[in-house]
MARTITI-41111 format. One line per 4 residues: for each residue z, x, y of C-alpha. Coordinates in pm, 1 decimal. Layout:
residues N
Z X Y | ...
END
This chain:
residues 314
797.5 -5658.9 -2795.9 | 774.3 -5449.3 -2476.8 | 1067.1 -5469.3 -2238.9 | 1040.4 -5373.5 -1871.9
1318.1 -5308.8 -1624.8 | 1331.7 -5530.9 -1319.7 | 1174.0 -5310.3 -1053.1 | 1250.0 -5564.8 -783.3
1599.0 -5415.4 -780.6 | 1481.8 -5061.1 -690.7 | 1686.8 -4893.0 -418.0 | 1469.0 -4762.8 -134.2
1530.8 -4582.3 194.6 | 1354.6 -4523.0 524.1 | 1109.1 -4231.0 534.9 | 1249.0 -4161.7 881.7
1576.9 -4058.4 719.7 | 1413.8 -3840.8 454.4 | 1390.7 -3461.1 477.7 | 1025.1 -3348.8 446.6
897.7 -2998.6 378.6 | 576.6 -3039.7 581.1 | 585.5 -3136.3 949.0 | 289.5 -3203.1 1177.5
390.2 -2897.5 1382.1 | 317.5 -2679.6 1077.0 | -46.4 -2786.8 1043.2 | -356.3 -2575.6 1107.9
-537.7 -2618.0 1437.7 | -916.9 -2609.5 1474.1 | -1029.4 -2356.9 1732.3 | -1321.7 -2351.5 1973.4
-1595.7 -2092.3 1945.3 | -1507.0 -1743.5 2068.5 | -1132.8 -1796.0 2037.2 | -951.7 -1462.0 2012.4
-776.1 -1321.0 1707.1 | -430.0 -1408.1 1834.9 | -538.1 -1769.2 1874.2 | -678.7 -1759.3 1521.5
-352.6 -1620.6 1382.8 | -148.2 -1880.5 1568.7 | -377.8 -2154.6 1440.8 | -295.0 -2086.0 1076.2
-61.8 -2335.0 907.3 | 303.3 -2239.7 933.2 | 330.6 -2285.1 557.4 | 321.6 -2085.9 233.1
134.0 -1753.0 249.3 | 24.4 -1792.7 611.5 | 390.8 -1826.4 705.9 | 477.2 -1527.5 487.5
206.8 -1317.1 654.0 | 372.4 -1380.6 991.2 | 708.5 -1282.2 842.8 | 560.8 -960.2 700.6
414.1 -866.4 1039.7 | 749.4 -936.5 1205.6 | 932.4 -722.1 947.5 | 695.7 -427.4 1003.7
718.5 -455.1 1382.6 | 1098.5 -481.5 1363.7 | 1118.5 -179.6 1131.0 | 925.5 42.1 1369.1
1126.5 -78.5 1670.2 | 1438.9 28.0 1481.2 | 1275.2 362.1 1386.6 | 1288.5 262.7 1021.2
1009.7 376.7 787.4 | 715.2 166.2 677.1 | 589.6 321.4 354.9 | 233.3 255.1 240.6
168.0 283.9 -129.6 | -191.0 230.5 -236.1 | -431.3 248.5 -524.3 | -759.6 433.9 -489.9
-946.9 105.2 -459.3 | -823.7 82.1 -99.2 | -1041.3 384.1 -17.1 | -1335.0 250.8 -217.7
-1309.3 -79.1 -26.9 | -1387.3 103.2 296.2 | -1039.0 89.0 446.1 | -972.2 457.3 517.2
-1035.8 420.6 893.5 | -770.3 149.3 912.3 | -514.5 355.1 720.3 | -584.1 652.7 948.2
-539.7 432.4 1254.2 | -217.1 285.0 1111.9 | -89.1 642.4 1081.7 | -198.9 741.6 1431.8
-30.9 434.7 1580.6 | 288.7 514.5 1392.6 | 280.1 190.6 1193.1 | 275.5 359.6 853.3
518.5 650.5 840.7 | 400.2 788.0 505.5 | 136.6 724.2 239.2 | 167.3 742.3 -138.5
-128.1 721.6 -375.3 | -243.5 821.0 -721.7 | -473.0 1104.2 -827.0 | -787.3 897.0 -784.8
-690.7 832.4 -422.6 | -740.3 1194.7 -322.5 | -1069.1 1212.3 -513.4 | -1229.8 932.2 -313.6
-1062.7 1061.0 3.0 | -1208.5 1410.0 -43.3 | -1557.3 1287.1 -132.6 | -1575.9 1072.8 179.8
-1459.6 1368.4 390.5 | -1703.6 1605.5 218.5 | -2026.5 1407.4 206.9 | -1952.5 1059.9 340.5
-2006.2 899.7 -2.0 | -1792.0 826.1 -307.8 | -1758.7 611.2 -622.4 | -2005.3 703.7 -894.4
-2171.5 458.2 -1133.3 | -1939.0 499.7 -1432.2 | -2126.3 260.7 -1659.1 | -2438.6 474.2 -1617.4
-2292.9 826.4 -1625.0 | -2056.2 772.1 -1918.7 | -2360.1 728.0 -2145.3 | -2467.1 1092.5 -2125.7
-2133.2 1258.9 -2056.7 | -2202.5 1331.0 -1690.3 | -1924.3 1101.0 -1570.3 | -1676.5 1291.4 -1356.3
-1869.6 1617.0 -1362.6 | -1924.7 1653.7 -987.2 | -1875.3 2026.1 -927.5 | -1762.2 2023.6 -564.4
-1498.2 1754.4 -619.5 | -1327.6 1942.5 -901.2 | -1355.0 2290.8 -749.8 | -1226.3 2184.3 -408.9
-937.7 1966.4 -521.6 | -820.8 2186.8 -806.8 | -844.6 2487.9 -577.5 | -649.4 2314.7 -301.1
-378.1 2201.7 -542.7 | -336.6 2546.1 -699.7 | -326.5 2720.6 -361.9 | -80.4 2472.1 -219.7
144.9 2486.5 -523.0 | 164.3 2864.6 -488.5 | 264.8 2817.3 -125.0 | 538.5 2566.7 -207.7
348.6 2260.4 -85.1 | 327.2 1917.3 -238.0 | -1.1 1791.8 -376.1 | -86.6 1565.9 -82.8
-22.6 1833.2 179.3 | -223.1 2084.0 -25.1 | -531.8 1863.4 -16.6 | -495.1 1758.6 347.1
-449.1 2120.7 452.5 | -770.5 2233.7 283.3 | -975.9 1944.3 419.8 | -862.7 2039.2 768.7
-900.9 2414.6 716.1 | -1253.3 2379.3 576.3 | -1347.4 2145.7 862.9 | -1523.5 1904.2 629.9
-1794.2 1712.8 809.9 | -1635.9 1368.0 776.2 | -1272.3 1472.8 779.4 | -1188.2 1206.0 1038.6
-1224.5 956.3 753.1 | -969.0 1141.9 540.6 | -622.7 993.9 496.0 | -501.0 1325.5 353.1
-625.8 1517.8 657.3 | -472.6 1262.0 895.5 | -133.8 1292.4 725.1 | -151.9 1671.1 747.4
-249.9 1667.5 1116.2 | 22.1 1418.4 1204.3 | 293.2 1581.8 995.8 | 329.9 1269.8 778.0
407.7 1271.7 408.9 | 118.2 1205.3 173.0 | 269.8 1192.0 -173.4 | 22.4 1200.3 -462.6
150.5 1089.8 -801.5 | -67.7 1222.5 -1080.5 | -80.6 1123.7 -1446.7 | -251.8 1419.7 -1611.1
-570.5 1316.9 -1786.3 | -640.2 1011.6 -1571.5 | -856.6 1177.6 -1305.7 | -1202.8 1333.4 -1325.5
-1082.5 1669.0 -1189.0 | -861.3 1708.8 -1497.3 | -1176.2 1736.6 -1709.9 | -1272.9 2065.4 -1548.7
-1165.5 2419.2 -1643.7 | -1046.2 2473.0 -1284.6 | -758.8 2229.3 -1339.3 | -421.7 2401.9 -1374.0
-179.8 2157.6 -1534.9 | 129.8 2357.2 -1445.0 | 43.2 2379.2 -1075.7 | -70.1 2016.1 -1062.7
255.0 1905.3 -1221.7 | 462.4 2124.0 -991.7 | 287.9 1991.1 -679.0 | 308.8 1626.4 -777.4
676.7 1661.6 -867.2 | 742.0 1802.6 -519.2 | 576.2 1492.1 -377.3 | 795.9 1267.4 -588.3
1107.9 1436.6 -455.8 | 979.9 1410.8 -98.8 | 915.8 1041.6 -153.4 | 1276.3 986.6 -262.7
1386.6 1113.9 79.1 | 1157.4 861.8 249.7 | 1284.2 581.9 26.5 | 1644.7 668.4 116.4
1560.6 596.4 482.9 | 1460.8 237.0 403.3 | 1825.9 135.2 418.9 | 1892.6 -128.7 682.3
1546.6 -252.2 775.6 | 1262.4 -40.3 635.3 | 947.9 -182.3 474.5 | 746.8 -88.3 164.5
385.8 -209.3 146.7 | 195.0 -166.7 -179.8 | -179.3 -224.4 -168.8 | -342.2 -246.1 -508.5
-147.8 -6.0 -729.5 | -68.3 -207.8 -1040.1 | 108.6 57.8 -1248.9 | 170.9 409.7 -1117.3
312.0 344.0 -770.8 | 536.8 53.7 -876.5 | 684.0 278.7 -1146.2 | 719.3 576.5 -911.9
885.8 362.7 -644.0 | 1145.1 222.9 -882.2 | 1247.9 572.6 -994.9 | 1252.7 706.0 -638.8
1475.2 414.5 -536.8 | 1713.3 482.4 -825.5 | 1745.3 847.7 -724.7 | 1798.0 755.3 -358.3
2069.2 503.7 -443.5 | 2233.3 741.2 -688.3 | 2261.2 1014.5 -424.7 | 2340.3 802.2 -116.7
2513.6 495.0 -255.8 | 2300.9 285.8 -20.7 | 1937.7 171.3 30.2 | 1978.0 -202.8 74.4
1845.7 -467.5 313.5 | 1479.6 -372.4 331.9 | 1150.4 -558.3 284.4 | 886.6 -510.3 15.8
532.3 -645.9 14.5 | 273.5 -634.6 -262.1 | -89.8 -705.2 -171.2 | -329.1 -731.2 -463.2
-638.0 -917.6 -580.4 | -461.9 -1040.4 -895.9 | -108.0 -1110.8 -1003.4 | 41.6 -823.0 -1206.0
373.6 -809.5 -1385.3 | 475.0 -456.9 -1286.2 | 435.4 -483.6 -906.9 | 608.8 -820.2 -915.2
904.5 -670.5 -1097.8 | 917.7 -318.6 -951.5 | 816.3 -390.9 -592.8 | 904.1 -752.7 -515.0
1195.6 -839.9 -744.5 | 1409.2 -565.4 -902.4 | 1457.6 -340.0 -597.0 | 1603.2 -621.2 -386.4
1810.6 -861.1 -596.7 | 1968.1 -1038.9 -302.4 | 1970.1 -740.8 -64.6 | 1632.1 -783.8 102.8
1311.4 -988.6 97.4 | 1005.0 -941.3 -122.7 | 655.8 -1087.6 -78.5 | 351.6 -1106.6 -306.7
21.8 -1182.3 -132.6 | -300.4 -1234.8 -329.1 | -632.4 -1152.1 -166.1 | -908.0 -893.8 -151.3
-804.5 -566.8 12.0 | -1112.4 -557.4 234.9 | -994.7 -883.9 392.7 | -617.2 -858.8 377.4
-570.4 -509.5 524.3 | -787.5 -573.9 832.2 | -604.4 -903.7 877.7 | -267.5 -728.7 856.6
-382.6 -447.5 1086.7 | -506.7 -679.5 1358.0 | -201.4 -903.8 1335.0 | 25.2 -603.2 1390.8
-199.0 -471.7 1668.0 | -187.4 -809.3 1845.1 | 191.3 -799.8 1828.6 | 152.8 -505.3 2066.1
507.3 -378.8 2035.2 | 483.0 -45.2 1852.4
END
């Protein structure tokens, strides 16, 4: 036989006395046609990721007001998504104080600067062994890296210097050239064998390794300056940059005994374990704030850029 409790004896309370997580003031607001971007941003719900986006913008603006660094780390896909002009403008406005990328980042950066085009059809060219065999890409980048290494430069500065010196036709699109012109750090973190220029006889492993190690050590100095309000923004690097950042942070803390109270943000199209651990979680552990925002780079970076621009305080 089924037995039911007497629900007529339930204890209830007034909803007016209850704490609620969603208030009418948090809700989205429809906008009229031709409303400006600031109105659009203010119309977003003050909840979840929209709320976090506002907090990220505020953290970046606050960092620059305090003269603290805002470090951009990015995968090469950011360049392939057509976002180089925004990164260059971020640098010119002093929003990003340095850029870190992987070896593929400088490949797409150079090709855009050289001929205004990049990103080959891998599925097609891998069939006949022509994938990655572009002559100019390998000769220019391997030459720049070797020359820069001999001059005591890091890998990023070596590439930016050559793009500027050779006056490549579309160099205004180059993040590497912009960093070189502005005196900003571009650190390039190479895993030998992962990039098409490593296939070519012009690649010098010793010089490449020497130059990329210099960039790692320069990055540790930038990371040390995060202490007390800096920001790290990672766009789309799922493995290399999260690993590099964690090691750079360990070195910086080992040598300074500090590097606390900063903000980290990971923007990516998918959720990945390594950025979540190495960017958003492990570096902070109660001494800062980490965010993970999912969305396509070609939407999220312009949104972030315009939101910061509208803040108008840098």
